[in-house]
Each structure stands twice: as C-alpha cells, then as structure tokens.
C-alpha positions in Angstrom: 0.0 0.0 0.0 2.8 2.4 1.0 4.6 1.6 -2.3 1.6 2.5 -4.5 0.8 5.7 -2.5 4.4 6.9 -3.0 4.3 6.0 -6.7 1.0 8.0 -6.9 2.6 11.0 -5.3 5.7 10.8 -7.5 3.4 10.7 -10.6 1.6 13.8 -9.3 5.0 15.6 -9.0 5.9 14.6 -12.5 2.5 15.5 -14.0 2.2 18.9 -12.4 -1.4 19.5 -13.6 -3.8 19.7 -10.7 -6.8 20.1 -13.1 -6.2 16.6 -14.5 -4.3 14.6 -11.9 -3.6 15.2 -8.2 -1.6 13.3 -5.6 -2.6 11.9 -2.2 -1.4 15.0 -0.4 -3.7 17.3 -2.4 -6.5 14.8 -2.0 -6.1 14.7 1.8 -5.9 18.5 2.0 -9.2 18.8 0.0 -10.8 16.2 2.3 -9.8 18.0 5.5 -11.1 21.3 4.1 -14.4 19.7 3.3 -14.8 18.0 6.6 -15.2 21.4 8.2 -18.3 22.1 6.0 -21.8 21.1 7.2 -22.7 20.1 3.7 -20.0 17.4 3.7 -21.6 15.5 6.6 -25.2 16.0 5.3 -24.2 14.5 2.0 -22.3 11.6 3.6 -25.1 10.7 6.0 -27.9 11.0 3.4 -26.1 8.8 0.9 -25.3 6.3 3.6 -28.9 6.1 4.7 -30.1 5.6 1.1 -27.5 3.0 0.0 -27.7 1.0 3.2 -31.4 1.3 3.3 -31.7 -0.1 -0.2 -29.2 -2.9 0.6 -31.2 -3.9 3.8 -34.4 -4.0 1.8 -32.8 -6.2 -0.8 -31.3 -8.5 1.9 -34.7 -8.9 3.6 -36.6 -9.5 0.4 -34.0 -12.0 -0.8 -34.2 -14.0 2.4 -38.0 -14.1 2.2 -38.3 -15.0 -1.5 -35.5 -17.5 -1.5 -37.1 -19.4 1.4 -40.5 -19.3 -0.3 -38.9 -20.4 -3.6 -37.2 -23.3 -1.9 -40.6 -24.5 -0.5 -42.6 -23.6 -3.7 -40.6 -24.6 -6.8 -43.2 -23.0 -9.1 -42.5 -19.7 -7.4 -38.8 -20.0 -8.2 -39.8 -20.6 -11.9 -42.1 -17.5 -11.7 -39.3 -15.3 -10.3 -36.6 -16.5 -12.6 -37.3 -14.1 -15.5 -37.5 -11.1 -13.2 -34.2 -12.0 -11.5 -32.5 -12.5 -14.8 -33.8 -9.2 -16.0 -32.5 -7.4 -12.9 -29.1 -9.2 -13.3 -28.7 -8.4 -17.0 -30.0 -4.8 -17.5 -27.3 -2.1 -17.2 -27.4 0.1 -14.1 -27.7 3.2 -16.3 -30.9 1.9 -17.9 -32.5 1.4 -14.5 -31.3 4.8 -13.4 -32.9 6.6 -16.3 -36.1 4.6 -16.1 -36.6 5.2 -12.3 -35.5 8.8 -12.6 -38.5 9.3 -14.9 -40.9 7.3 -12.7 -40.0 8.4 -9.2 -37.6 11.4 -9.5 -34.2 11.7 -7.9 -35.0 11.9 -4.2 -35.1 8.2 -3.5 -33.5 7.0 -6.7 -30.4 5.6 -4.9 -32.6 3.4 -2.6 -34.4 1.8 -5.5 -31.3 1.3 -7.7 -29.4 -0.3 -4.9 -32.3 -2.6 -4.2 -32.5 -3.7 -7.9 -28.8 -4.2 -8.1 -28.3 -6.0 -4.8 -31.4 -8.2 -4.8 -30.5 -10.6 -7.6 -27.0 -11.2 -6.2 -28.4 -12.1 -2.8 -31.3 -14.0 -4.1 -29.3 -16.2 -6.4 -26.7 -17.0 -3.7 -29.3 -17.8 -1.1 -31.3 -20.1 -3.5 -28.1 -21.8 -4.5 -27.2 -22.3 -0.8 -30.6 -23.8 0.0 -30.4 -26.1 -3.0 -27.2 -27.7 -1.3 -29.2 -28.9 1.7 -28.6 -32.6 2.2 -31.8 -34.5 1.4 -30.8 -37.4 3.6 -30.5 -35.0 6.6 -34.0 -33.7 5.9 -35.3 -37.2 5.8 -33.7 -38.0 9.1 -35.1 -34.8 10.6 -38.5 -35.8 9.4 -38.2 -39.4 10.8 -37.1 -38.2 14.2 -39.5 -35.2 14.2 -36.8 -32.7 14.7 -38.2 -29.2 15.7 -38.3 -26.6 13.0 -35.8 -24.3 14.8 -33.3 -27.2 15.1 -33.7 -28.0 11.4 -32.9 -24.3 10.5 -29.9 -24.2 12.8 -28.3 -27.6 12.1 -29.4 -28.5 8.6 -30.3 -25.4 6.6 -27.9 -22.9 8.1 -24.6 -24.8 7.4 -25.6 -25.3 3.7 -26.8 -21.7 3.3 -24.2 -19.7 5.3 -21.1 -19.8 2.9 -23.3 -18.6 0.0 -25.0 -16.0 2.1 -21.6 -14.5 3.2 -20.2 -14.6 -0.3 -23.3 -12.9 -1.8 -23.5 -10.3 0.9 -19.8 -9.3 0.4 -20.4 -8.8 -3.3 -23.7 -7.1 -2.9 -22.4 -4.5 -0.4 -19.7 -3.3 -2.8 -22.2 -3.3 -5.7 -24.6 -1.3 -3.6 -22.1 1.5 -3.1 -21.1 1.5 -6.8 -24.7 1.6 -8.2 -26.0 3.9 -5.5 -23.4 6.6 -6.1 -23.8 6.1 -9.9 -27.5 6.8 -9.5 -26.8 9.9 -7.5 -24.4 11.3 -10.1 -27.1 10.9 -12.8 -30.0 12.0 -10.7 -28.1 14.6 -8.7 -30.3 14.6 -5.5 -29.6 17.4 -3.0 -27.2 16.7 -0.2 -25.7 13.6 -1.6 -22.3 12.2 -2.5 -23.3 12.0 -6.1 -24.1 15.7 -6.1 -20.7 16.5 -4.6 -19.0 14.4 -7.3 -21.0 16.1 -10.0 -20.2 19.6 -8.7 -16.5 18.7 -8.5 -16.7 17.7 -12.2 -18.5 20.9 -13.2 -16.0 23.1 -11.4 -12.9 21.0 -12.3 -12.1 20.4 -8.6 -10.1 17.2 -9.2 -8.8 17.2 -5.7 -12.3 17.1 -4.4 -13.2 14.4 -6.8 -10.4 12.3 -5.5 -11.3 13.1 -1.9 -14.9 12.0 -2.4 -13.8 8.9 -4.2 -11.6 8.0 -1.1 -14.6 8.6 1.1 -16.7 6.2 -1.0 -14.0 3.5 -0.8 -13.7 3.9 3.0 -17.5 3.8 3.5 -17.8 0.8 1.3 -15.1 -1.1 3.2 -16.5 -0.1 6.6 -20.0 -1.2 5.6 -18.8 -4.5 4.3 -16.7 -5.2 7.4 -19.5 -4.2 9.8 -22.2 -6.2 8.0 -20.0 -9.3 7.6 -19.0 -9.1 11.3 -22.7 -9.0 12.3 -23.5 -11.9 10.0 -20.6 -14.0 11.3 -21.6 -13.3 14.9 -25.2 -14.2 14.1 -24.1 -17.4 12.3 -22.1 -18.5 15.3 -25.1 -18.5 17.6 -26.9 -21.7 18.3 
C-alpha cells in the first residue's frame, strides 16, 4: 500500500497539472477542508442512509423470497425471468427509467435494491439447494423441531453462499448507489458532490470524495460481515 501511494505522489509531482491529476497530499488536503463544512456531513449521511437502506431492503426480500422459492418450486420458476432481467439490465438503464418514474430523491434506494437483490437471491437459493436431502429425511423421521432444522441443517448449507453474496452485494450497492446519485443529482448527496467537482474541475475534491466512498464501502462491508458471522455463530 505504501509503495503504491508513494508511486502515486511521484506521478503527481511529474505530471504537475492539478486540473487533470492530483496526488494523495492534495487529495487529503481537500478532504480535510471539506470536513469542516456542514454540507459534507449531510451528503455523507444521506447517501449512507439511502444506500444501506436499499441494501437492507434487498437483503430482507432475498431471504423471504429464496425461502419461499425453496418451499414452492413454481414460485422459483415464476421469479426467474424477473431476477434474470435485474441481473442483465445495465445500471444506467434502470437509473434513467426510475429517474423518470420516481424522480431523484429516493433514486439511490431503488437502484441499490434492484442491483443487490439478484446477487443475494441467487446466492441464497443456491445455498438452499445444497441442503442434504438425507439429513432432511432423518429430521422428518425423528421429528426434529423446525428451529433445530434451521440451525443444524439449513444454516450450514446456506451460510457460505450468504456470506459470499453479501460481500459482493455491499460493494455493488455503493457503486450503483453513487452512480445513480451522479445521474439524478439529488440534493445533499455524495453524487451531487462528485457532479459539482466535475463541473468546477475540482479534481482534488473528486479524488477526496472517491476516497470517502471507498472507505465507507469497506467499513460497511466489514460491519455487515461481522454482524452476520456473529449471528451465524449463535446456536
């Protein structure tokens, strides 16, 4: 990490054009300057609420529908075209469509939901499909309680897929959410700050907000994964 940061700073010294390329020192200076501004924190908190809200909605819906699809195979067939559509359509197409339908205020929430849901749903249904049928038969014969079946049969099969899908979905949520904000430009959002940095050619602010997005994405991923692993360790 230190090597690449030093290389980046050396490249900035060689380039010497702050309108096109800035180094880590200029970026950190711009970040510190913005942290004293109320608008910085409003934008950060609003975008966090929208993106994480969309992710949690997708996570909850994926759990419910994957469980229902496991119990009702016809429901899985019914949902398959919708999930395939969500997985295949580019983010920009969804952004433009929902920008027309609902405006920009809650655009990031909807886009994050539509981008994260298929990742989570596919991983969860795949995990449930790996449940050992012989174990289910044994649980049925010995009349194992439903809670015990969930903890000792379904959970071990589902958990690796759930963790993998969640890790991918969190990163995708931040990417798609910020992309939606840049196109929709809602007030007090990270996307608005990036758009204004582009308009006024504030490359240092552009880099600073990009660093903020990376740090928020990493922090969100670690927090959610830690919570899931703690939950998964409970019996």
